[in-house]
N, C-alpha and C positions, 0 to 999 in steps of 0.2 A: 384598357378596361376589361376586355374579354379575357386577357391573360390573368389579371388579378381575380376575376370572377372564377376562372377555372382553378386557380390556386386555392381560393377560399373553399370551393366545393371539395377539392382533394383533401384539404386540411380537416374539413367537417367530417368527411367519410373516414379519415384516419382516426380521428378522436372517437367516432361512434364505434368503430371496430375495436379500438383500444378499450373503450368503456365496456363493450360486450365481453372482451377477453378477461378483463378484471372481474366483471360480475360472475362469469362462469367459473373463474378461478376461485372466487370467494365461496360460491356455492359448493364447489368441489372440496374446498378446505373445511367448510361447515360439515359436510357429509362425512369426511374422513375423521373428524373429531367428534362426531355425533354418536351417541349422547355423552356429554361430559358432566351431566348433573341429572338428578331424578326427573323422570317423565311422569306426567299426570294423566291418568285415564279417567275421564269424567263419565259417570254412569247416571242415567236419568231416573233411576229408581233407588229405593232404600236398600240399605245393606241387608244381606241375608237371602235375597231372592235369587232366581236362576240367572238373571242378567248380571247381578253382582258377582256371582260365582264364576260365570264365564270370564268376566274381566280379570278377576284375581287369578284364575287358572292360567290364562294366556299370559298375563303380566308376569307371573312367576317364571314361566319358561323363557320369555323374551329378556327378562332381567339377567338370567343366567347366560344368554347368548351375547347380549350387548354390554354387559358389565355395569349397568346402572339400574337402580330400583325403578320399577314401573308401579306407581302408587295409585290406588283407586280412590277417587273422591266422589262421594254420592251427592247428587243434587236433584232430588226428586221433586215432582210437582208439575202441574199444568200439562199433562199428557206428554211429557218429555221436552216441552218447549223451553223450560227454564235452563236445563242443561245445554240444550242446543244453542240457545241464544248466547250463553256464557262462552262456549267454545268458539262460536262464530266471531266474537269480539276479542279473542285472545291473540297474543303474538303468534305470527306464522313462522315459528322457529322449530316446530317438531316436538316441543316440550308440553303441549296440551293437546290431547286427543279426545274425541268423543266416541263412546260406544253407542252408536246411533241405532235406532230401531226403524223398521219399515214405516212406522207412524211418523216419527220425526223427520225422516229423510225423503218421504214420498207422499204421505197422506195428509199430514197436518197443514201444509200450505194450501191445500184445497178446502179444508174444513174451517180453518181460522184465517180470517181476512186481515187481522191486525198483527200478524207475526212480525217480529223485529229481525228475523233472519230469513234467508232464502237458501235452500239446499243447493241449488244449482249455481248460485253466485258466491256464497260464503264458505263453502266447504270444498276440500279437495279429497276425492276418494282415495283410500289407502287399501282396504281389502274387504271383501264380502266374507264374513266369518262363518256364520251358521244359518241354516234354514230351519224353521219350525212349522212343519205341516199341520194344517188344521184337521181335527178329527170330529166327525159328526157323532154326537152321543145323545142318548135318551136315558131317562131314569128307568129303574127296574119296574116301575108301575105301568109304564107304557107297553102295550101288548105287541108293538112292532118288533120284529126280529131281523128284518133285512132292510137295506136302504131303499129297495124298490117298493116296499110296503109303506114307507114313511109318508110320501106325498099323498097317496089316497087316504091314509088314516087322518092326516092333518086336515085335508079338504073336507072330510066327513064330519069333523068336529067344529068347523067354523071358528068363531072367535073364542071358543072354550080352550084352545091350545095356544101356546106361546113359545118364543125362544128367548133364552137368557143371553146377556152380554155383560162385559166388565164395565160398561157405561156407554153413553152416546158417542158415536164416532170411533170407538175402539175396533180393533180387528174382528173380534167375535160379533160385534154389531154389523159391520160391513159384510162379514161372511154370511150372517143370517139373512141380511137383505138380498144378497146375491142369490142364495138358495131360494128364498121366497119368490124372486123374479123368475129364476130358471124353472122352478116347479109350478109356476103360475098359481100362487097361493095368496091372493090379495088380502085375506082376512087373518093371516098369521100375525099375532100380536108380539111386539118387541117389549121385553121387560129389562130395563137397564139396572144394574146394581152398581154399588160403589167398590169396584174391584173384582178381580178374578175369584178370590176366595169366597166372598159372599155369593157370587153368581153360581159357582159350582155347588155351594151348600144349598142354595135355593133349588137347584136342579135335582140334587140328591133327595131333597125333602119334598119333591113333587109339587113345588110351587110353580115350576115351569115344565115344559115338555121336552125341549131339545136345546142343543147349543152346538155351535161350531167353535171348539176350544183348541188352543194350542197344545200340541202333543205333550210337552214337558209338564204342563199344568194338570192334565187330565189322566196321564198314564197311571199314577198311583191309585186313583179311584176306580179305574178300569180293572187293574190287577186285584183290587180289594173286592171286586164284584158289586160295587155300588152304582156303576154306570155301564151302559151297554154301547159299545162302538158299532156303528153301522157302515161307515165309509171313511176313507182318507180323502180329504179335499186337496189332492195333489196329483201329479202325473205318475207317481210311483208309490208302491206300498211302503209302509213304515216297517223298519227292521224289527221294532219291538212288538208289532201287531201283524205278523206275516199273513195271518188268515183273514184279515179285514181287507176287502177290495177297495180300490180307488173308485171315486164317483164315476169316473170316465169308463171304467170297466163294466159298470152296471147301467150305463146308458145316459149319464148326465155330462154333457160336454161343457168345457169352459168353467167348471166349478173348481177353481184353483185358488185356494185360500192358504197361502204360505207366508207366515211372518218371517222376518229375517233380521239379523243383527250384523252390523258392519262398523268398521272403524274409519273415521274421517278426521282430517286435520283442517285448520283454517286455510282459506283458499290460496293464499300466497306462499304456502310452505314450499321450499325449494324441491325440485324434482329429485335430486340425489338423496335427500333425506326421506322423501316418500318411498323411493325405491328400496332404501335400506330397511325401512319399517315394513314394507310389503314382504320382503324376503324373510324377515324375522317372524312376522305373523304366520306366513305360510308354513314355515318350518315348525312353529309351535302347534298349528292346527293339525299337521300331519304326524306329530309325535304319537306313537302307538298308545301310550297311556292316556293322553288327552283325548284322542279320537275315540277310544273305547268308552271312556267316561261320558263323553258328550253323547255318544250313540245310546248308551244305557239310559240317559236322561230324556231321550226323545228328540235330540237335535240331529240334523244332518250337517256334516262338516262341508263347507263350501271351499273357500280359498280362491286363488287365481290372481290375475293382474288387476291393477286399479281400474282398468277399462271395463272389466266384468261388473264391478260395482257401479260404475258410471252408467252403464247400459241398464242395469237393474233399477236404479233410481228413476230413470226416465220412463221405462216401460211400465213400472208399477204406478207411477203418478198418472200416466195416461189411462191405465186400466181402471183404477179406482175412482178417478174423476167422473167417469161415466156412471159407475154404480152410485156414487154420492149424489150426482145430479138426478138420476132416475128415482132414487128413494127420497129426494128432497131433504137431505140431511144438512142441517146448518148448526154451527156452534157459536156464531156471533150475533 
């Protein structure tokens, strides 16, 4: 009986090893032949915006490298949750990717309790693509000239001043709440708009006083002289605004409001395919023409291994969870 039991265990171990070898061989074959048909990049915003442009720019470069079209499919709505949920339920074969935002991949699971996807369970990180530093801006009617002058001015005006955002729970909202907390300004009023365009138009029109806006959205208005930048909400200065200091440089610690874009795949996507995609995206991001164009738009090019994105998703979720809790922001 003992002999038979030992033989059974040996056979089981043999078949397990065999199955593992077959599986690894299958994954290797899939990677070697990948891609052999068009790949879909799902973008959570409408065509024509900066996110859409980023996907198309990188998709074009990767298509040239891997020999298959990388097609952009726009699925806007519900603060990027529609696109994220769609990709989470797609086949894990490398042919459906999500250009995820910091909202979809870190913040939304804290804000929305009824999400049908989980970033940590349903996605596999591919690459952190770009960073979008926040810029603290005021309209030209506001007499404040420096970041240090901003908090005393806002405090002196009480509830007569306000900050704008793209909507409740959006990065500019969270950035404004973080500034409000760090500057100890309990009376600073939040004014949510239906999108970034209306929020910036309201700020330019003196309907609100300040905003923590993403660099690509606000740079054209700064260059046109319609808004005044006071500080960069990041750890380093922005290439396009070299004379504007970071908040940390002028005394405000932990005021780090950096949006980011990243590519993820469904969770069970094989490692060899993820590695192939990661290499292709990194090469595209480091292309001199792409890098120059993204920098001119106000992006910072990131890149790196999938582990870099994985760490970013976890640390950002923990950081913004505290801000959301302290500000009592709820979406459900």
